[in-house]
C-alpha positions in Angstrom: 6.7 29.1 -13.3 9.2 27.1 -15.4 11.3 24.5 -13.7 13.3 21.3 -14.3 12.2 18.3 -12.3 14.2 15.2 -11.5 11.6 12.5 -11.0 11.9 8.8 -10.0 11.6 6.2 -12.7 11.6 2.4 -12.6 14.4 0.4 -11.1 15.9 3.3 -9.2 16.5 5.4 -12.3 15.7 9.1 -12.8 14.1 11.1 -15.5 14.2 14.8 -16.3 11.2 17.0 -17.0 11.0 20.6 -18.1 7.6 22.0 -16.9 5.6 25.1 -16.9 3.3 25.1 -13.9 2.0 21.5 -14.0 2.4 21.1 -17.8 5.3 18.9 -18.9 6.9 20.5 -22.0 10.0 18.2 -22.4 11.0 14.9 -20.8 14.0 12.7 -21.0 14.5 8.9 -21.2 15.5 7.2 -18.0 19.0 7.8 -16.6 20.7 5.1 -14.5 22.2 7.7 -12.2 20.8 11.0 -10.8 24.2 12.6 -11.7 23.4 11.9 -15.4 20.0 13.5 -15.0 21.6 16.6 -13.4 24.2 16.7 -16.3 21.3 16.7 -18.8 19.7 19.7 -17.1 22.9 21.6 -16.9 23.6 20.9 -20.6 20.1 22.2 -21.6 20.5 25.3 -19.5 23.9 26.0 -21.0 23.3 25.0 -24.7 19.6 25.5 -25.4 19.6 29.3 -25.7 22.0 29.4 -28.6 21.0 26.1 -30.2 20.0 26.0 -33.8 16.6 24.8 -34.9 16.5 22.2 -37.7 13.0 21.6 -39.2 13.4 18.0 -40.3 9.8 18.1 -41.6 11.1 20.6 -44.2 14.2 18.6 -45.0 16.6 20.7 -43.0 19.5 19.2 -41.2 21.5 20.3 -38.2 24.7 19.6 -36.3 25.9 20.4 -32.8 23.4 21.1 -30.1 20.1 21.7 -31.7 16.3 21.5 -31.5 14.7 19.4 -34.2 11.1 19.7 -35.3 10.0 16.3 -36.5 6.9 15.2 -38.3 4.8 12.8 -36.2 4.1 9.3 -37.5 0.5 10.0 -38.3 0.3 13.8 -38.2 1.5 16.7 -36.2 4.9 17.6 -35.0 7.2 17.0 -32.0 10.5 18.5 -30.8 13.6 16.9 -29.6 16.7 18.6 -28.2 19.8 16.8 -29.5 23.4 16.9 -28.1 26.3 17.5 -30.4 27.1 13.8 -30.3 23.7 13.1 -31.9 22.0 11.7 -28.8 18.4 12.9 -28.0 18.4 14.5 -24.6 14.7 15.4 -24.3 11.5 15.3 -26.4 8.0 16.7 -26.4 4.5 15.4 -27.0 3.1 15.4 -30.5 1.5 18.8 -31.3 -1.2 19.3 -34.0 0.3 22.6 -35.1 4.0 23.3 -35.9 3.6 26.7 -34.1 3.0 24.8 -30.8 6.3 22.9 -31.4 8.1 26.2 -32.0 6.5 27.6 -28.8 8.1 24.7 -26.8 11.5 25.5 -28.3 11.1 29.2 -27.5 10.1 28.4 -23.9 13.2 26.2 -23.4 15.5 28.8 -24.9 14.1 31.7 -23.0 13.2 30.1 -19.6 15.5 27.1 -19.4 18.7 28.8 -18.3 17.1 30.4 -15.2 14.7 27.6 -14.3 14.7 26.2 -10.8 15.7 22.5 -10.4 13.5 20.4 -8.2 14.6 16.9 -7.1 11.4 15.0 -6.6 13.3 11.8 -6.1 14.1 12.9 -2.5 10.4 13.2 -1.6 9.6 9.8 -3.3 12.4 8.1 -1.3 11.4 9.7 2.1 9.8 7.2 4.5 6.1 7.7 5.0 5.0 8.5 8.6 3.5 5.7 10.5 -0.3 5.7 11.1 -1.3 7.2 14.4 -2.4 4.8 17.2 -5.8 5.2 18.7 -5.8 7.3 21.9 -5.4 5.2 25.0 -8.6 6.3 26.7 -10.8 5.4 23.7 -9.1 2.1 23.3 -9.5 1.3 27.0 -13.2 2.3 26.9 -13.9 0.0 23.9 -12.3 -2.9 25.8 -14.8 -2.6 28.6 
């Protein structure tokens, strides 16, 4: 199941992840506000399906909302989704094969718009239940 997750990051910030089951496909940098993380998700849902793909490893260039396939520093390829203002919104891991990078793009285009949004920062912020006290009878018996 594909979904977007809003996860807690350091200093009260939030991060976006696009996942399939437990595999993280794309992730964002940290956002200072949860509202910005939600805006990132809505923008991907709206703009990814029709976004162009620019293969920078082949010298292609792109404008507007787009996916970019980028050659890794040592080898392989990674993908970033770029907003029309040129800011990278999310990126992937480095893949050995370009086909795997293309599969990540295809997944976001096809499954992103209908993906559920799960806010995991709520669970992270919830207070943990207190430890249970020993039953009174056992505690009294130990005292004797």
